[in-house]
C-alpha positions as CSV (number, residue, x, y, z in Angstrom):
1,M,9.3,10.4,-37.2
2,K,9.2,12.4,-34.2
3,A,6.6,12.8,-31.5
4,I,3.8,15.3,-32.9
5,S,2.0,17.8,-30.4
6,L,-1.8,17.4,-30.9
7,I,-2.8,19.8,-28.1
8,R,-1.0,21.6,-25.6
9,R,-3.3,23.9,-23.4
10,R,-4.0,25.7,-20.0
11,V,-7.5,26.3,-19.3
12,V,-8.4,28.3,-16.2
13,L,-11.7,27.0,-14.7
14,A,-11.7,29.2,-11.7
15,P,-9.7,31.9,-9.9
16,D,-7.6,29.1,-7.9
17,A,-8.3,25.8,-10.5
18,F,-6.9,25.4,-13.9
19,V,-6.6,22.1,-16.5
20,E,-3.4,21.3,-18.4
21,V,-3.7,19.3,-21.3
22,A,-0.9,17.7,-23.4
23,V,-1.2,14.9,-25.8
24,W,1.4,13.8,-28.4
25,R,1.2,11.5,-31.4
26,V,4.4,9.1,-31.1
27,P,6.0,6.9,-33.5
28,Q,6.1,4.0,-31.3
29,P,3.9,3.2,-28.4
30,V,5.1,4.1,-24.9
31,P,5.4,0.7,-23.1
32,P,3.3,-0.8,-21.9
33,S,0.6,1.0,-23.8
34,A,-0.1,-0.6,-27.1
35,H,-1.3,3.0,-28.6
36,D,0.7,5.6,-30.5
37,F,-0.4,8.2,-28.1
38,K,1.5,10.1,-25.3
39,Y,-0.4,12.1,-22.7
40,R,-0.8,14.2,-19.4
41,L,-3.9,15.8,-18.3
42,A,-3.9,17.3,-14.8
43,Y,-6.5,19.3,-12.8
44,I,-4.9,21.7,-10.4
45,V,-6.9,23.0,-7.3
46,A,-5.5,25.4,-5.2
47,N,-1.8,24.6,-6.4
48,K,-2.4,21.0,-5.7
49,C,-2.7,18.3,-8.5
50,V,-6.1,16.5,-7.8
51,L,-6.9,14.7,-10.8
52,R,-4.0,13.3,-13.6
53,Y,-4.3,10.8,-16.4
54,D,-1.1,10.0,-18.3
55,N,1.1,7.0,-19.6
56,E,4.5,6.8,-18.2
57,R,6.9,4.6,-19.5
58,N,6.7,1.2,-17.8
59,K,3.5,2.3,-16.1
60,G,1.3,2.2,-19.2
61,D,-2.2,4.1,-19.2
62,H,-3.3,5.1,-15.7
63,R,-5.1,8.1,-13.5
64,H,-4.3,9.7,-10.3
65,V,-7.2,11.1,-8.1
66,G,-5.7,12.1,-5.0
67,T,-3.1,9.9,-3.9
68,V,-4.7,6.9,-5.4
69,E,-3.5,5.8,-8.6
70,A,-5.7,3.3,-10.8
71,P,-5.2,1.7,-14.3
72,Y,-7.0,3.5,-17.0
73,A,-8.4,1.8,-20.2
74,F,-7.3,4.1,-22.9
75,S,-9.5,3.9,-26.3
76,G,-8.8,6.9,-28.0
77,P,-8.2,10.9,-27.4
78,D,-11.8,11.6,-27.5
79,Q,-12.7,9.3,-25.1
80,L,-9.8,10.2,-23.0
81,M,-10.9,14.1,-22.5
82,A,-14.6,13.1,-22.0
83,D,-13.3,10.6,-19.3
84,F,-11.5,13.5,-18.0
85,N,-13.7,15.9,-18.0
86,A,-16.3,13.4,-16.3
87,D,-13.9,13.2,-13.6
88,I,-13.7,17.1,-13.1
89,V,-17.0,17.3,-12.8
90,R,-17.1,14.2,-10.4
91,W,-14.4,15.7,-8.7
92,N,-15.8,19.1,-8.1
93,H,-19.3,17.9,-7.0
94,E,-17.7,15.5,-4.3
95,N,-15.5,18.4,-3.0
96,G,-18.1,21.4,-3.2
97,R,-17.1,23.1,-6.2
98,S,-20.2,22.4,-8.1
Protein backbone atom coordinates (compact mmCIF):
# COMPACT_ATOMS: atom_id res chain seq x y z
CA MET A 1 0.00 0.00 0.00
CA LYS A 2 1.21 3.50 -0.84
CA ALA A 3 0.75 6.61 1.25
CA ILE A 4 -2.74 8.06 0.80
CA SER A 5 -3.16 11.82 0.83
CA LEU A 6 -5.97 12.72 3.23
CA ILE A 7 -5.67 16.49 2.91
CA ARG A 8 -3.40 18.92 1.16
CA ARG A 9 -4.53 22.50 1.35
CA ARG A 10 -3.36 26.10 1.53
CA VAL A 11 -5.68 28.57 3.26
CA VAL A 12 -5.06 32.32 3.14
CA LEU A 13 -5.85 33.88 6.53
CA ALA A 14 -4.65 37.44 5.84
CA PRO A 15 -2.86 39.28 3.01
CA ASP A 16 0.48 38.29 4.59
CA ALA A 17 -0.46 35.00 6.30
CA PHE A 18 -1.49 31.52 5.25
CA VAL A 19 -1.68 27.96 6.52
CA GLU A 20 -0.45 24.90 4.64
CA VAL A 21 -1.75 21.51 5.77
CA ALA A 22 -0.72 18.10 4.43
CA VAL A 23 -1.70 14.79 6.06
CA TRP A 24 -1.18 11.29 4.66
CA ARG A 25 -2.10 7.82 5.88
CA VAL A 26 1.05 5.73 5.55
CA PRO A 27 1.37 1.94 5.34
CA GLN A 28 3.84 1.89 8.26
CA PRO A 29 4.56 4.40 11.01
CA VAL A 30 7.30 6.96 10.38
CA PRO A 31 9.87 6.01 13.06
CA PRO A 32 9.81 6.72 15.94
CA SER A 33 6.09 7.60 15.65
CA ALA A 34 3.74 4.71 16.48
CA HIS A 35 0.75 5.81 14.35
CA ASP A 36 0.01 5.49 10.63
CA PHE A 37 -0.04 9.20 9.74
CA LYS A 38 2.56 11.50 8.21
CA TYR A 39 1.83 15.22 8.54
CA ARG A 40 3.15 18.71 7.98
CA LEU A 41 1.20 21.76 9.14
CA ALA A 42 2.69 25.24 8.84
CA TYR A 43 1.58 28.78 9.62
CA ILE A 44 3.44 31.33 7.50
CA VAL A 45 3.40 35.07 8.34
CA ALA A 46 5.28 37.67 6.29
CA ASN A 47 7.07 34.87 4.40
CA LYS A 48 8.35 33.30 7.65
CA CYS A 49 7.26 29.99 9.16
CA VAL A 50 6.22 30.94 12.70
CA LEU A 51 4.49 27.68 13.66
CA ARG A 52 4.92 24.12 12.36
CA TYR A 53 3.82 20.64 13.38
CA ASP A 54 5.40 17.61 11.72
CA ASN A 55 6.72 14.11 12.24
CA GLU A 56 10.04 13.61 10.54
CA ARG A 57 11.82 10.29 10.36
CA ASN A 58 14.11 9.86 13.39
CA LYS A 59 12.56 12.90 15.14
CA GLY A 60 9.00 11.76 15.71
CA ASP A 61 6.03 13.98 16.46
CA HIS A 62 7.02 17.53 17.31
CA ARG A 63 6.15 21.18 16.83
CA HIS A 64 8.09 24.35 16.21
CA VAL A 65 7.06 27.74 17.58
CA GLY A 66 9.50 30.22 16.11
CA THR A 67 12.92 28.69 16.70
CA VAL A 68 11.81 26.51 19.64
CA GLU A 69 11.18 22.82 18.92
CA ALA A 70 9.28 20.61 21.39
CA PRO A 71 7.78 17.10 21.37
CA TYR A 72 4.11 16.79 20.43
CA ALA A 73 1.82 14.06 21.82
CA PHE A 74 -0.05 12.96 18.69
CA SER A 75 -3.44 11.41 19.46
CA GLY A 76 -5.16 11.59 16.07
CA PRO A 77 -5.73 13.88 13.08
CA ASP A 78 -8.72 15.70 14.59
CA GLN A 79 -6.82 16.60 17.76
CA LEU A 80 -3.77 17.56 15.67
CA MET A 81 -5.87 20.11 13.74
CA ALA A 82 -7.49 21.40 16.96
CA ASP A 83 -4.09 21.85 18.64
CA PHE A 84 -2.61 23.54 15.56
CA ASN A 85 -5.57 25.93 15.26
CA ALA A 86 -5.35 26.77 18.99
CA ASP A 87 -1.64 27.55 18.56
CA ILE A 88 -2.42 29.83 15.61
CA VAL A 89 -4.93 31.75 17.74
CA ARG A 90 -2.42 31.92 20.61
CA TRP A 91 0.43 33.06 18.32
CA ASN A 92 -1.76 35.74 16.73
CA HIS A 93 -2.83 37.02 20.15
CA GLU A 94 0.74 37.07 21.51
CA ASN A 95 1.99 38.86 18.39
CA GLY A 96 -0.72 41.51 18.09
CA ARG A 97 -2.55 39.89 15.19
CA SER A 98 -5.87 39.21 16.97
